[in-house]
C-alpha positions in Angstrom: 7.7 5.6 -25.5 8.1 7.4 -22.0 7.3 5.5 -18.4 6.5 7.8 -15.6 7.7 5.6 -12.3 6.4 7.3 -9.1 6.9 7.0 -5.8 5.2 8.3 -2.8 4.6 7.1 1.1 1.2 8.2 1.4 -1.2 6.2 0.5 -5.3 6.6 0.8 -7.7 5.8 -2.6 -7.1 9.0 -4.5 -5.9 8.1 -8.3 -2.6 9.4 -9.4 -2.9 11.2 -12.6 0.5 13.8 -14.8 -0.3 16.5 -15.9 1.6 18.7 -18.1 2.2 21.0 -21.4 1.3 18.3 -23.1 -2.2 17.8 -22.2 -2.7 21.6 -21.7 -2.3 21.0 -17.9 -6.0 19.1 -17.2 -5.5 17.5 -14.5 -7.6 14.0 -14.8 -7.2 13.2 -17.9 -8.0 9.4 -18.9 -4.7 8.3 -20.8 -2.8 9.6 -18.7 -3.5 7.6 -15.1 -0.8 6.3 -13.4 -1.6 2.2 -12.9 -0.6 1.3 -9.0 1.8 -1.9 -9.4 2.4 -2.0 -5.3 2.3 0.5 -2.3 2.8 3.7 -2.5 4.1 3.0 -6.9 3.1 3.9 -9.7 3.3 3.5 -13.7 2.5 4.8 -16.8 3.9 4.4 -19.8 2.7 7.7 -22.6 3.6 7.2 -26.9 2.3 10.7 -27.8 4.3 13.6 -28.8 6.1 15.6 -26.7 7.1 19.5 -26.5 10.5 20.3 -26.9 10.5 21.3 -22.9 8.4 18.5 -20.8 6.9 20.8 -18.1 4.5 18.2 -15.9 3.5 17.8 -12.2 1.9 15.1 -10.5 -1.9 14.8 -9.7 -4.3 13.0 -7.2 -7.5 13.9 -9.8 -7.5 18.0 -9.8 -5.3 20.9 -8.9 -6.3 21.3 -6.1 -5.3 17.2 -4.9 -1.9 18.4 -6.4 1.6 17.4 -6.1 3.0 19.3 -2.4 7.5 19.3 -1.3 8.2 17.6 2.1 7.1 20.8 3.8 3.4 20.9 2.4 4.9 24.0 -0.2 4.6 24.5 -4.1 7.3 22.9 -5.6 8.3 24.2 -9.3 7.2 22.2 -12.1 9.5 19.1 -12.7 11.4 20.1 -16.3 12.5 17.8 -19.0 13.9 17.3 -22.9 14.0 13.4 -22.3 11.7 11.7 -25.1 12.3 8.2 -24.3 13.2 5.4 -21.1 12.2 6.1 -17.9 11.2 9.7 -15.3 11.6 8.1 -11.9 9.8 10.8 -9.7 9.5 10.7 -5.7 6.8 12.9 -4.0 6.0 13.2 -1.1 3.4 15.1 -0.2 -0.3 16.0 -1.5 -2.1 18.5 -1.4 -5.9 17.3 -0.1 -9.6 19.1 -1.5 -7.0 22.4 -1.7 -5.6 22.3 1.8 -1.8 22.0 2.5 -2.5 18.9 4.8 -5.4 16.4 5.9 -7.3 19.1 8.5 -7.7 15.7 10.6 -3.5 15.1 11.0 -4.0 18.5 12.7 -2.2 18.2 15.8 -3.9 18.7 19.4 -2.5 22.3 21.6 -2.7 20.2 24.6 -1.5 23.3 27.0 -1.3 26.8 26.8 -0.8 28.7 29.4 0.6 32.0 29.6 2.6 32.6 33.1 4.3 29.6 33.5 6.5 29.8 36.6 10.4 30.5 35.6 12.4 30.9 39.2 16.0 30.6 37.9 15.0 34.0 36.0 12.1 34.8 38.6 10.2 35.2 36.1 7.4 33.5 33.7 6.8 32.2 29.9 3.8 31.5 28.2 4.6 27.5 26.7 2.3 26.1 25.1 2.3 22.0 23.7 1.5 20.3 20.6 0.8 16.7 20.8 -0.2 14.2 17.6 -3.6 14.4 16.2 -4.2 10.8 17.2 -2.1 11.2 21.2 -5.4 10.3 22.7 -6.0 6.9 20.9 -2.2 5.7 21.7 -0.9 5.1 24.6 3.0 5.2 23.2 4.8 7.0 24.7 6.5 10.2 22.7 9.7 11.3 21.8 9.9 15.9 22.6 10.9 18.9 21.3 11.5 21.9 23.0 11.3 25.4 21.0 12.4 28.2 21.5 10.9 31.3 20.3 7.1 30.0 20.9 5.5 33.7 19.9 7.1 33.0 15.9 6.1 29.0 15.8 2.6 28.6 15.8 -0.3 29.6 13.8 0.2 32.6 12.1 2.9 33.3 14.2 4.4 37.1 15.2 5.4 40.0 12.7 8.1 38.7 12.1 5.9 35.3 10.5 5.8 32.3 11.8 7.6 28.3 10.9 3.3 27.1 11.0 4.6 23.4 12.8 1.2 22.4 13.7 0.8 22.9 9.6 4.4 21.2 9.4 3.6 18.8 11.8 0.0 17.7 10.0 2.0 17.4 6.8 4.6 15.0 8.4 1.4 13.0 10.3 0.0 11.8 6.2 3.7 10.1 6.2 3.5 8.7 9.7 6.6 11.0 11.3 3.9 13.5 13.2 4.8 11.2 16.5 6.7 13.8 18.5 5.5 16.0 21.3 6.5 19.5 20.7 6.9 22.5 23.4 7.0 25.9 21.7 8.4 28.4 24.5 8.2 32.0 23.9 11.0 34.1 24.3 11.5 36.8 27.2 11.0 40.3 24.4 13.5 42.5 25.1 15.5 39.8 27.6 15.5 38.1 24.8 19.4 38.5 24.2 20.2 38.3 27.4 18.6 35.1 28.1 19.7 32.9 25.5 23.4 34.0 25.4 24.7 31.1 27.3 27.7 33.2 29.2 30.0 36.4 28.9 30.0 37.2 25.9 29.9 39.8 22.8 26.2 39.3 23.3 26.7 41.2 27.1 26.0 39.4 30.6 24.0 36.0 30.1 21.5 34.7 31.5 21.4 31.0 28.9 22.5 28.7 31.2 19.7 29.8 34.0 17.6 29.0 30.5 19.1 25.9 30.3 18.2 25.3 34.4 14.6 26.3 33.5 13.7 23.7 31.2 15.9 20.9 32.4 15.7 21.9 36.1 12.0 23.1 35.8 10.1 22.0 32.8 11.3 19.0 31.5 9.8 17.0 34.5 6.3 18.7 34.4 6.6 17.4 30.6 7.5 14.3 31.4 5.2 13.7 34.5 2.0 15.6 32.8 2.2 13.5 29.2 3.2 10.1 27.8 6.8 11.1 27.4 9.9 9.2 26.2 12.8 10.6 27.9 15.7 9.8 27.5 18.2 11.6 26.0 18.0 10.4 22.2 14.7 10.9 22.6 15.0 14.6 23.5 15.7 17.4 21.3 16.4 21.3 21.6 15.7 23.7 18.9 15.9 27.2 18.0 16.8 30.0 15.1 19.2 32.7 15.1 19.4 33.6 19.6 18.0 30.4 19.9 19.6 27.8 17.6 22.8 29.4 19.3 20.6 28.8 22.3 20.6 25.1 21.6 24.0 24.6 20.6 25.2 25.4 24.6 22.8 22.3 25.3 23.6 20.1 24.1 27.2 20.6 24.8 27.0 20.8 28.2 23.9 18.4 28.7 24.6 15.8 26.1 23.1 13.8 28.9 19.7 15.4 28.4 19.3 16.7 24.4 20.4 14.2 22.0 18.8 15.8 19.5 19.8 18.7 18.3 17.5 21.2 15.7 19.9 24.4 15.3 19.2 26.7 12.7 21.3 30.0 11.4 22.9 29.8 14.9 23.6 33.1 16.0 27.7 32.0 16.9 28.7 35.6 16.5 28.0 36.2 19.8 29.8 33.5 21.0 33.7 34.0 20.2 34.4 31.0 22.2 32.5 28.9 20.4 34.4 27.0 19.0 37.2 25.5 21.3 33.9 25.0 23.2 32.4 22.8 20.5 35.9 21.3 20.4 36.2 20.5 24.7 32.7 19.0 23.6 31.6 15.7 26.7 30.9 13.3 24.0 30.5 10.3 26.1 26.9 10.6 25.1 25.6 9.6 21.8 23.3 12.6 19.8 22.2 14.0 16.1 22.5 17.7 15.3 20.6 18.7 12.3 22.7 22.5 11.2 20.5 24.5 8.7 21.8 27.8 7.6 21.6 30.4 3.8 23.4 31.1 1.7 21.7 35.2 2.0 21.8 35.6 5.7 25.3 36.8 6.2 28.8 37.2 4.7 30.3 34.5 7.4 27.3 32.4 7.6 27.6 29.3 6.1 31.5 29.4 6.6 30.5 29.4 10.8 28.4 26.3 10.3 30.6 24.7 8.6 34.0 25.0 10.6 32.0 24.4 13.6 29.8 20.9 12.3 33.6 20.2 11.3 35.4 20.7 15.3 32.3 18.9 16.7 33.3 15.3 14.1 36.4 16.4 15.1 34.8 15.9 19.0 33.5 12.4 18.6 33.2 9.7 16.4 31.4 8.6 14.2 29.4 6.1 16.6 28.4 9.0 18.8 27.7 12.4 16.6 25.5 12.1 13.3 25.3 15.5 11.7 23.0 16.9 8.7 24.0 20.5 7.6 22.2 21.5 5.0 23.0 25.3 3.2 20.1 26.8 0.8 22.4 29.1 -0.8 19.5 31.6 -1.3 18.6 31.1 2.3 17.2 33.7 4.1 17.4 34.5 7.7 13.3 34.2 7.8 11.2 32.2 10.6 9.4 31.2 6.5 12.7 29.7 5.5 13.1 27.7 9.3 9.2 26.7 8.9 9.9 24.8 5.5 13.4 23.4 6.7 12.1 22.2 9.7 10.4 18.7 8.5 13.4 17.6 7.2 14.6 18.2 10.3 12.8 16.5 12.9 12.1 13.7 10.5 16.0 13.6 10.0 16.3 13.8 14.3 13.8 11.3 14.8 12.7 9.2 11.5 
């Protein structure tokens, strides 16, 4: 006898089945329908002749309702040689009628201005604001996450790809972890590296401090006045990837009184030779949370530089002031798709 025990944070009326190579992958056979015995908790006892290697997945009654991973992407088959005892599994998300998310949960585009003024750099920039799908039905105040490289974040993105954060937020909504306002700021094209470099560094003369001042002195006050936000540092995030990850790092180091939630993906630490010293001297008077991510297939020094940075960050603070989550994907690449896949885990850890 083999018992399957499943927990899932997604509660709806659809039944749950186990399907695999033991039943020709039929997704909704009644003998393999699980019994719900608690909120998000299902069990099934099966006594059949198992194959040498059991391959299986959980469904909600069809392959258009199959399990997905926490980012809303397709996971590999579950595999085991276990023939008896208990299999305890967890499903963070499910397909919804063939979609990776329930369309009703898609965030609302509350603001889209192509020429938002950036007086600190004497230019303009496109800024978009994604609101929780149920924002208008609520009176809540929400934390805010400011993300760089807005061209690569929403929908199809750019030629480089997309994080698809609108889809990712809809996925998070299925487990009630969507209550964050996301502000996507487009980069400055050929001036991107200059704008994201805080000082005179290997990348050249930097306007990063002026750019951070734009977010702090111009954009954030506008967002706080226009929407129901939580304006404290503990509810304000700054994030980005590559050069945007470097900028987010310095935002957290220089302005911990403003940004207390930092999302740092594959940061371009090569452009900041004084970073590790700056990190050790960084002010730690305010509590902060850092989600730091990188891929083993990005560059020769990515993983080691992240570990060194995290070590210095923890040494500069205390367990009470600094919380750090370092995630390394050994196969991870320097790509929008990898960063998009990691986004849901990062947002949940930073804000939930």
